[in-house]
N, C-alpha and C positions, 0 to 999 in steps of 0.2 A: 537376291534369290530369284525374284521374278525375271530379272534380265537373263539369268542363266537358263531358266526354263524356256524362255522365248528362243534363245539361241539353239538349245537342244531340239525344240520342236521344228525350228527352221531347217536344221541339218537333216532331221528325219524326213521332212517333206521334200527337201532337195534330193535325198537318196532315192525316195520313192519315185520321184519324177524321172530321175536318170535311169532307174531300173525299167520303168514303163517304156521310156523311149527306146532303150536297148532291145526290149522284147518286140517292140513294133518293127524295128529294122530287121530282126531275124525272121520275122514272119513273111517278109517280102523277098527272101532269097529264092532264086529259081535255079534248079539243077538242070544240067544238059541231058539227063537220061530220058527214058521214054515217058509217056504220059501217065502210065499206071503208077510208076514209082513216084512221079511228081505229085500225083493226086494223093498217094499215101503219105508222102512226106508233108504235104501241105496240111492234111487233116491232123497228123501228129503234132505239127507245129502249132496249129490252131488250138488243139486241146491243151498243149503245154502252156500256151500263151494265156488261155482262159484261167487256168489254175493259178498262174503267177499273178494275173490281174486280181483275181479273188483274194489271194494271199496278201497282195499289196494293199488292197482296199481295207481288208480286215486289220492289217497292221496299222494303217493310217487311222482307222476308227478307234482302235485300242489306244494308240498314242494320244489321240485327241481326248478320249475319256480319261486317261491317266493324267493328262495335263489339267483338265477341268477339276479333277479331284484334288490334285496338288494345290492348285490356286485357291480352291475353296477352303482347304485345310489351313493354308497360310493365312487367308483372310480371317478365318475363325480364331486362329492363335493370336493374330494381331488384335482382334477385338477383345479377346479374353485378357490379354496383357493390358490393353487400354482401360478395360473395366476395372481390373485390379488396382492399377495406378490411380485411377479416378476415385475409387473407393478409399484408398489410403489417404489421398489428399483431402477428401471430404471429412474423414475421421479426424485428421489433424486440425483442420479448420474448425470443426465442431468443438474439439477439446480446447483449442485456443480461445474461442468465443466463450465457452463455459468457464474457463479459468478467469478470463477478464471480467465476466459478469459476477463471479463469486468474489473476486478481489474488490470490485467497486461496491458490491452489496455489503461486504464486511466493513469497508472504510466508512460508508454512509451510516451503517448501523452503530458503529463505535462512536462516530463523531456526533450523532444526534440521539444517542440513547438516553431516555429519561424514564425513570421508574416512579410510578405513583405508589401510595401506600397499599392500594388494592393489588397492584402488580407484585409488590414485595410479599404480601400475604399469600398470593397465589403461588409464587415461587417456593415459599416456605412449605406450603402444603404438598406441592408436588415432590419436593426434595424429601420431605418427611415420609410420604407414602412410598416413594421409589427406593430410597436408600436406607430408611429406618435409622436416621441419625438422631443423636442425642440433642437435648436443648442447647447445650454448650456449643456443639458443632454448628447448629443452625444459627445461633447468635453470631458465631464467628463469620459465617457466610454472609449474613445480613450486614455485619459491620464492614466487611470487605466491599460489598456492593455499594454501600453508602459512601465509603471512601472513594470509590471509582467515580460516583456521581459528583461528589464534591470536587474531585480533581478535574473532572470535565468542566464543571462550572468555573473553577478557578482559571483554567486554560482559556475559556471563552472571555472571561473578564480581562485577563492579561492581554489577550489578542486585541480587545477593544481599546485598552489603554495604550498599547503600542501603536495602534492605528490612529488614535486621537490623543496624543500626549498633551498633558496640561502644562501650562507655562509657569505654574507655581513651583517654587524651589525653597528648600529649607535654608534658613539663614546660616551662614558659616560662623562657627564659634572662633573668635580671634584671641580670646583670653579667658582664663578661669580664675575666679576670685572666691574667697571664703568670707562668711559674715557670721556675727553673733546674732542674738535674738533682737527683735524689734520690741523695745520696752515701752515706748510711748505710743499710745493708741491714736493720739491726735495727729502727730506729724508723720507717722508710718515710715520712719527712717531707720535703717539698720544702724545700730550703735557703733559697730566697729567693722570695717572691711579690710581684708589683708590678702596677700598673695599665697601664703602658706597656711595649711590647716593648723588649728590649735585645739587645746582641750575644750575651750568654750565654743568651738565652732558648731553652729546649728544648721546653717544653710550653705549651699554651693551655688555660685552665680556663673552662668555661661554668658559672657559678654559677646554680643553679635555686632555691635558697632560702638562708637565712642560713648554714646549716651543711653544705650539700651541693653538690657540683659534679661535672661530668664533664670528663675531660681527654683530649686527644689530642696527637700530635706537632705542634709548630709548623711550618707549611709551610716557612718560611725556614731551619729548623734541620735539614731532612732531609739536606742535603749533609754537615753536621757529623756527624750520627749515622752515615751511611754510612761516613765516614772513621774514626770511633771509636765502636764500639757500646757502649763502657762507659757512655756517657751515659744509656742506657736500660736497663741491666741490672737495676737495683733497682725500676723502676716498670713494666716491660713484659715480656710473654712474647714471645719471638721464634720465628718459624717460617720455613722456606724458606732458600734460599741464593741469593746474588746481590749485585749492587752497586746495586740500586734497591729502593725501598720501594713496594710495590704498594698496601697498605692499612693502616689503623690503626683497630681497633675501640676505642671509648672505654673508659677505665677510670673508676673512681669514687673520689672523695676526700671526706673529711669534715674539718670544722673542729673542732679540739679546744677544750677550755676555756681553753687558753693562747693561742688565736688562731692556731695553726699548722695548716696544711693537710696531712693525712696520707692516704696511699694506702691504701684498704681493698679495692680490687679493681684488679688490674693491667690495663693495656691490652694488646691483642694486635697485634703488628706483624708483617707478612708481607713477607719479602724475595724478590725475583725476580731 
């Protein structure tokens, strides 16, 4: 657009110059008449030339002013467009920075969130005063918060374990055997060991290698043991009182050179 205006102004200036030059040549024409007529004609031409020059100068000034106004308006429009575009870009950048900051803040808050008892009580009071919830609703909210905390702790522990895995491994069970009660307290040997369960089966042995096994109470024999605890006196340590067996920590048995399985560590049976 600026180039077009420059071309138009140049054409106007060229036309003005040509017109002024033509007027100058007309003012020098000399007629062959008498001096009186020549004087009148010269005065008339001079007057006309003055008017034309004035009109040309006025036109030139008007054109120059119009050109200045057009250029200034174009510059103003360009600045306005630039300011609008700059403002849009700044808003987009601010929104992007704000979103990134909120995302990072949310991740850091979730990953490192730890609530103390005072914090939980404060949350309960605020929830109670704001929403007027019942005690059951508040207890449910607290339970959910505690579950989230436990889950976060568990994830941290799992991450540490994955980062520093231990070299310990659980022995692989190569065979399962079944055994009756240990009747003799002195030698601590299972009376009978076999590969298939029987009615008199009290223990189940998980053989980890040729000479070692772990043993626990056989699930189907728990009712028998509850009815008569003598079946486990020689191979198990008993704790608790009651008519039900809550748990049984495994004991350890070794195979002797005679092929007999002997208790080297008693199992722990808990009654409730």
